[in-house]
N, C-alpha and C positions, 0 to 999 in steps of 0.2 A: 504494500500500500504506500502511496506517495502522498506527501503533504506539501502544498505550495506555501512559500514564505513570502510575505509582503510587509514592508515597514516604510513609514514615511520619514524615517531617520536616514534613509539612503535614497538616491534618485530612483524615480520610476523607470521601468524598462523602456527603452526607446524603440522597441520592436516587439514582435510576437514571442516573447519569452518571459520567464519569471525571474525575480531577483535571486531566488534559490528554490531548490526542491529538496525535501527530506525524503530519503528512501531508506527504510530500515533504520540503522543507527548512523547513517551518514548524511551530511549536509553538502550539497553541491551548489556552489554559487555560480551565477552567470559572471562573465567577464565584466569587471568594473573599470570604468574610466573615471577621470577626476571631475565628474559632474557634481556640483554643489546641490544637495537636496533642497536647499532653500531657494536658489536662484535658477538652477538648471544650466548654469554657465561653467565653462572650464577656464582656468586662469593659472598663471604662474609658470615657473620653470619645472624641470622634471622632479626636483626634490619636493616642491609644494604639491605637484600633481600626485606623486607617490603617496604623500601623507593623506591627501583627500581620498585616493583610491582605497587605502588601507582603513581609513575611518569608515568608508562605505561598507567594506567587507566586514569590519568589526560589528557595525550596526546590524547587518543582515544576519550574521552568525549569532549575535546576541538575541535577535528576534526569534531565531529557531531554538534557543535554549542552551546555547553553548558560549564559548569565548575563544579568544585568539590562541590560548594554550591548547585547544582541541584541534587546531588546524594540523592536518597530516601531510598535505601536499598543496603546492601552488604552482601556477604557470604564470610567468611574467613575460609580457610582450613589450618590447622597446623598439623605437623607430631608428635608433642609432647606437652603436657600441659605446660612444662617448657618454651615454646616459647611465651605463651600468654602475659605475662607482657611486654617483650621487643617489641613485635609486637604492642601491645596496645599503648605504649608510642609514637611510630612513627606514628601510625594511627591517634592519637589525634591531631597531627600537621596539618593533611590534612583536618580534619573535626572538626574544633574547635568551631564553633558557634552553628549551628543547626545540631546535630548529626543525621545521617541516622539510620534507623532501621538496625539491624545486627544479623546475625546468625554466630556462630563460631563452626566449626566441627573439630574434631580430626580424622585424617586418618592415615593409616599405611604407605603410601608413596604417592609421587606426581611426575609428569613427570620430567625427567631429574635430579632427586635427589633434587628438590627444597624443601625448608623448609616451604614455605608459598605460597598459591595461593589465589587470591581474585577476585571475579566478582562483578559487580555493575549494578544497575538499576538507571537511572537518568531521569529527566523530562526536556524536552526542554522548 
């Protein structure tokens, strides 16, 4: 059985998908870009965008009943290798103890001109 997760503390989906889905004991988030839940706008450099993305993911995972410590895997999408270090510095603050498994992929572009997108899998 699956359960759809929706919170107003993260931006609404910009397409036909859910913010997250709970299936069994796992939470699967949609990819999050740095949309502000209040304004729907993207702003800032890759560090600021990474912080907003992770705040969005945190809000979604909390709405599902878990927290950042329960994240077991993430996928990070960046538009340039030069953004890896500043993204990683912000990312480390959110996952400081037991780091989740991670894949980082460099892509030519992201929705709405975003510099970073991240999705996560967490365990309830």
